[in-house]
C-alpha positions as semicolon CSV with decimal commas, in nm:
position;residue;x (nm);y (nm);z (nm)
1;X;-0,394;4,136;7,850
2;X;-0,054;4,240;7,799
3;X;0,051;3,863;7,882
4;X;-0,108;3,815;7,577
5;X;0,033;4,019;7,341
6;X;0,390;3,930;7,474
7;X;0,343;3,575;7,393
8;X;0,191;3,668;7,047
9;X;0,473;3,870;6,986
10;X;0,717;3,604;7,105
11;X;0,523;3,330;6,871
12;X;0,594;3,610;6,587
13;X;0,983;3,667;6,623
14;X;1,124;3,355;6,820
15;X;1,075;3,121;6,492
16;X;1,283;3,443;6,249
17;X;1,564;3,464;6,503
18;X;1,557;3,162;6,517
19;X;1,606;3,138;6,162
20;X;1,865;3,437;6,096
21;X;2,057;3,221;6,420
22;X;2,080;2,934;6,195
23;X;2,180;3,159;5,891
24;X;2,437;3,299;6,078
25;X;2,593;2,978;6,180
26;X;2,594;2,823;5,834
27;X;2,748;3,143;5,719
28;X;3,038;3,052;5,940
29;X;3,048;2,692;5,871
30;X;3,120;2,812;5,542
31;X;3,372;3,007;5,629
32;X;3,597;2,724;5,825
33;X;3,554;2,528;5,453
34;X;3,259;2,414;5,487
35;X;3,341;2,067;5,596
36;X;3,231;1,882;5,935
37;X;3,410;1,577;6,015
38;X;3,255;1,282;6,215
39;X;3,364;0,990;6,357
40;X;3,109;0,740;6,414
41;X;3,069;0,339;6,449
42;X;2,728;0,341;6,240
43;X;2,857;0,125;5,945
44;X;2,828;0,307;5,593
45;X;2,514;0,164;5,444
46;X;2,320;0,287;5,749
47;X;2,412;0,610;5,723
48;X;2,325;0,691;5,403
49;X;1,976;0,803;5,483
50;X;2,101;1,045;5,723
51;X;2,392;1,189;5,551
52;X;2,139;1,227;5,233
53;X;1,908;1,427;5,450
54;X;2,149;1,636;5,583
55;X;2,273;1,749;5,266
56;X;1,944;1,766;5,124
57;X;1,907;2,053;5,434
58;X;2,252;2,207;5,338
59;X;2,391;2,114;5,060
60;X;2,693;2,403;5,111
61;X;2,833;2,194;5,367
62;X;3,050;1,801;5,327
63;X;2,968;1,607;5,541
64;X;3,316;1,354;5,597
65;X;3,211;1,052;5,705
66;X;3,457;0,802;5,911
67;X;3,360;0,480;5,974
68;X;3,500;0,297;6,333
69;X;3,440;0,073;6,552
70;X;3,438;0,178;6,919
71;X;3,743;0,064;7,020
72;X;3,934;0,177;6,722
73;X;3,772;0,523;6,709
74;X;3,876;0,543;7,053
75;X;4,241;0,442;6,979
76;X;4,258;0,665;6,740
77;X;4,114;0,959;6,920
78;X;4,344;0,921;7,161
79;X;4,648;0,889;6,956
80;X;4,560;1,180;6,789
81;X;4,466;1,393;7,135
82;X;4,847;1,293;7,228
83;X;4,984;1,396;6,913
84;X;4,836;1,770;6,978
85;X;4,515;1,759;6,803
86;X;4,211;1,518;6,685
87;X;4,120;1,565;6,317
88;X;3,764;1,530;6,361
89;X;3,464;1,779;6,505
90;X;3,207;1,522;6,593
91;X;3,181;1,118;6,747
92;X;2,940;0,908;6,769
93;X;3,005;0,602;6,954
94;X;2,826;0,489;7,295
95;X;2,798;0,654;7,644
96;X;3,121;0,428;7,781
97;X;3,397;0,545;7,550
98;X;3,286;0,909;7,567
99;X;3,277;0,867;7,917
100;X;3,680;0,787;7,904
101;X;3,737;1,063;7,659
102;X;3,527;1,292;7,868
103;X;3,769;1,213;8,188
104;X;4,063;1,274;7,930
105;X;4,000;1,638;7,853
106;X;3,891;1,558;7,498
107;X;3,532;1,609;7,452
108;X;3,388;1,981;7,479
109;X;3,125;2,080;7,633
110;X;2,760;2,177;7,400
111;X;2,442;2,147;7,475
112;X;2,189;2,172;7,126
113;X;1,849;2,408;7,217
114;X;1,709;2,026;7,062
115;X;1,778;1,800;7,352
116;X;1,475;1,984;7,489
117;X;1,223;1,732;7,300
118;X;1,465;1,388;7,358
119;X;1,319;1,122;7,628
120;X;1,421;1,228;7,932
121;X;1,738;1,118;8,083
122;X;1,907;1,094;7,715
123;X;2,175;1,340;7,781
124;X;2,461;1,425;7,961
125;X;2,403;1,701;8,280
126;X;2,705;1,833;8,177
127;X;2,682;1,877;7,856
128;X;2,956;1,672;7,720
129;X;2,684;1,434;7,538
130;X;2,369;1,360;7,373
131;X;2,149;1,069;7,303
132;X;2,048;1,008;6,961
133;X;1,880;0,629;6,962
134;X;1,860;0,399;7,193
135;X;1,806;-0,012;7,145
136;X;1,622;-0,245;7,412
137;X;1,773;-0,544;7,480
138;X;1,562;-0,835;7,465
139;X;1,488;-1,227;7,496
140;X;1,516;-1,356;7,092
141;X;1,379;-1,681;6,992
142;X;1,385;-1,926;6,708
143;X;0,967;-2,016;6,676
144;X;1,101;-2,308;6,506
145;X;1,289;-2,453;6,791
146;X;1,105;-2,284;7,082
147;X;0,694;-2,189;7,181
148;X;0,678;-1,878;7,278
149;X;0,488;-1,961;7,614
150;X;0,829;-2,129;7,670
151;X;1,070;-1,814;7,631
152;X;1,200;-1,637;7,942
153;X;0,971;-1,377;8,026
154;X;1,238;-1,117;8,228
155;X;1,651;-1,152;8,282
156;X;1,600;-1,385;8,575
157;X;1,465;-1,640;8,398
158;X;1,781;-1,689;8,232
159;X;1,899;-1,843;8,518
160;X;1,691;-2,138;8,511
161;X;1,794;-2,487;8,447
162;X;1,595;-2,533;8,134
163;X;1,809;-2,283;7,977
164;X;2,138;-2,418;8,030
165;X;2,296;-2,379;7,670
166;X;2,049;-2,267;7,501
167;X;2,080;-1,881;7,535
168;X;2,354;-1,668;7,329
169;X;2,467;-1,356;7,407
170;X;2,725;-1,132;7,208
171;X;3,012;-1,165;7,369
172;X;3,208;-0,840;7,260
173;X;2,981;-0,621;7,506
174;X;2,950;-0,601;7,877
175;X;2,581;-0,539;7,884
176;X;2,416;-0,857;8,071
177;X;2,645;-0,760;8,361
178;X;2,673;-0,345;8,310
179;X;2,300;-0,318;8,303
180;X;2,229;-0,538;8,563
181;X;2,442;-0,330;8,781
182;X;2,320;-0,033;8,619
183;X;1,962;-0,175;8,701
184;X;2,070;-0,350;9,018
185;X;2,335;-0,181;9,203
186;X;2,703;-0,305;9,206
187;X;2,698;-0,621;9,456
188;X;2,354;-0,773;9,332
189;X;2,432;-0,717;8,944
190;X;2,747;-0,900;8,924
191;X;2,551;-1,185;9,153
192;X;2,343;-1,220;8,881
193;X;2,647;-1,216;8,583
194;X;2,799;-1,451;8,846
195;X;2,543;-1,720;8,828
196;X;2,453;-1,594;8,458
197;X;2,782;-1,696;8,325
198;X;2,741;-2,078;8,492
199;X;2,449;-2,185;8,202
200;X;2,700;-2,215;8,004
201;X;2,614;-1,927;7,744
202;X;2,710;-1,949;7,372
203;X;2,954;-1,674;7,331
204;X;2,898;-1,502;7,000
205;X;3,054;-1,240;6,780
206;X;2,842;-0,883;6,701
207;X;2,458;-0,838;6,728
208;X;2,418;-0,942;6,377
209;X;2,596;-1,301;6,371
210;X;2,419;-1,405;6,684
211;X;2,099;-1,345;6,559
212;X;2,178;-1,502;6,236
213;X;2,309;-1,824;6,404
214;X;1,990;-1,779;6,611
215;X;1,778;-1,800;6,243
216;X;1,978;-2,103;6,107
217;X;1,899;-2,317;6,437
218;X;2,187;-2,343;6,598
219;X;2,031;-2,259;6,883
220;X;1,681;-2,194;7,056
221;X;1,754;-1,824;7,244
222;X;1,940;-1,528;7,234
223;X;1,948;-1,317;7,531
224;X;2,032;-0,921;7,591
225;X;1,972;-0,906;7,261
226;X;1,890;-0,518;7,038
227;X;1,541;-0,512;6,967
228;X;1,623;-0,334;6,612
229;X;1,804;-0,616;6,485
230;X;1,577;-0,880;6,565
231;X;1,267;-0,653;6,432
232;X;1,482;-0,619;6,102
233;X;1,468;-0,958;6,050
234;X;1,114;-1,060;6,155
235;X;1,051;-0,792;5,898
236;X;1,231;-1,037;5,612
237;X;1,028;-1,326;5,745
238;X;1,350;-1,486;5,871
239;X;1,232;-1,765;6,209
240;X;1,296;-1,488;6,413
241;X;1,077;-1,308;6,665
242;X;1,174;-1,128;7,045
243;X;1,031;-1,128;7,402
244;X;1,065;-0,774;7,624
245;X;1,171;-0,832;8,013
246;X;0,890;-0,702;8,265
247;X;1,170;-0,410;8,298
248;X;1,380;-0,349;7,990
249;X;1,666;-0,267;7,919
250;X;1,777;-0,007;7,723
251;X;2,136;0,108;7,564
252;X;2,126;0,455;7,387
253;X;2,386;0,547;7,052
254;X;2,574;0,897;7,166
255;X;2,746;1,192;7,005
256;X;2,936;1,442;7,110
257;X;3,150;1,725;7,024
258;X;3,545;1,714;7,060
259;X;3,735;2,033;7,260
260;X;3,838;2,258;7,045
261;X;3,707;2,093;6,692
262;X;3,870;2,212;6,383
263;X;3,506;2,329;6,260
264;X;3,298;2,443;6,564
265;X;3,056;2,583;6,344
266;X;3,037;2,283;6,136
267;X;3,005;2,063;6,431
268;X;2,732;2,239;6,608
269;X;2,495;2,248;6,316
270;X;2,555;1,863;6,293
271;X;2,481;1,775;6,620
272;X;2,172;2,052;6,624
273;X;2,059;1,792;6,286
274;X;2,120;1,512;6,488
275;X;1,833;1,566;6,717
276;X;1,632;1,737;6,513
277;X;1,320;1,555;6,362
278;X;1,446;1,545;5,998
279;X;1,751;1,409;6,156
280;X;1,565;1,150;6,382
281;X;1,324;1,081;6,067
282;X;1,632;0,978;5,841
283;X;1,800;0,748;6,183
284;X;1,472;0,590;6,176
285;X;1,464;0,535;5,817
286;X;1,760;0,321;5,890
287;X;1,600;0,117;6,111
288;X;1,727;0,309;6,401
289;X;1,501;0,385;6,735
290;X;1,491;0,742;6,733
291;X;1,495;0,953;7,064
292;X;1,293;1,234;6,961
293;X;0,965;1,297;7,105
294;X;0,679;1,225;6,870
295;X;0,932;1,064;6,631
296;X;0,842;0,718;6,531
297;X;1,092;0,347;6,462
298;X;0,949;0,120;6,186
299;X;0,793;-0,093;6,439
300;X;0,492;-0,040;6,610
301;X;0,581;-0,280;6,862
302;X;0,907;-0,100;6,898
303;X;0,728;0,230;6,998
304;X;0,456;0,032;7,212
305;X;0,752;-0,061;7,428
306;X;0,887;0,221;7,402
307;X;0,591;0,414;7,554
308;X;0,532;0,189;7,787
309;X;0,749;0,305;8,069
310;X;0,948;-0,034;8,157
311;X;1,275;0,048;7,985
312;X;1,588;0,114;8,222
313;X;1,869;0,343;8,054
314;X;2,214;0,141;8,131
315;X;2,417;0,475;8,264
316;X;2,771;0,548;8,207
317;X;2,918;0,568;8,564
318;X;3,284;0,458;8,529
319;X;3,410;0,177;8,578
320;X;3,345;0,042;8,237
321;X;3,703;-0,110;8,194
322;X;3,689;-0,311;8,535
323;X;3,375;-0,408;8,405
324;X;3,487;-0,574;8,125
325;X;3,779;-0,715;8,279
326;X;3,485;-0,902;8,504
327;X;3,291;-1,007;8,211
328;X;3,565;-1,150;8,071
329;X;3,670;-1,304;8,304
330;X;3,342;-1,492;8,454
331;X;3,271;-1,589;8,069
332;X;3,648;-1,729;7,990
333;X;3,710;-1,468;7,730
334;X;4,114;-1,450;7,693
């Protein structure tokens, strides 16, 4: 009986306590200047949905969006850090550069209470970053050039002789190497990529451009391709379709707080909102694949794949520079 009363009291008062803490944090953010500065790899167009939702919830706070590519963001942050202070509060990037910045002492620890609602493994165990969205690396194909029955069923099929010179990959990211290393270990993953590099891959810069050229008929297949971009083209009735592997590699986009940020309360509010149901729905509206349990993407097929349990998240374990060098060397990229 006593336990039931305690649970009832908690149910009544915990939301009130959480609301009071939220109000106090917003008031503190206003005292800091009512601003939070975000360095992110998300483009202005994609960011609009999220920014609108944030402003609706926090009309008194100004969210400054600074778009920078992954490498440019890392270089700028390190330059500012060495000059004395990073001029941003929160970073949005992939785990690999954030791991590097963590090792350099740039990031601060902040474990949002919202992380408990994310899919398993979608945050740093030390509390330096949290995942916000994911993408699955699948096989894209042009159905006008290749029947679905002839499409590779898994990553090992990419090594078959009939696919030589037929597969395009994004030359700018090393996921065909780091993903397989994460999945199979360093020795087997590197051995796989060495064989893949001998398949005369079509090297194209950027995921979107790679898909656009496939849709235009330049080649029939794209390997290790982001399913969100394939699905977006498919919805536009472009000649594009996709197949997952039996075990599908997954990347995550992440956010982290700068150590000693300019606006600490604002930084906490922004990270909490990214991980909240409202923030995740706003990201889904921009075509992203949310990491929060219970929040759906725009695609039923992607949601089913997410729920299948076959995704393997590529973990940032260090050695990114080493793998990038191997990736470029095997593919002949200068």
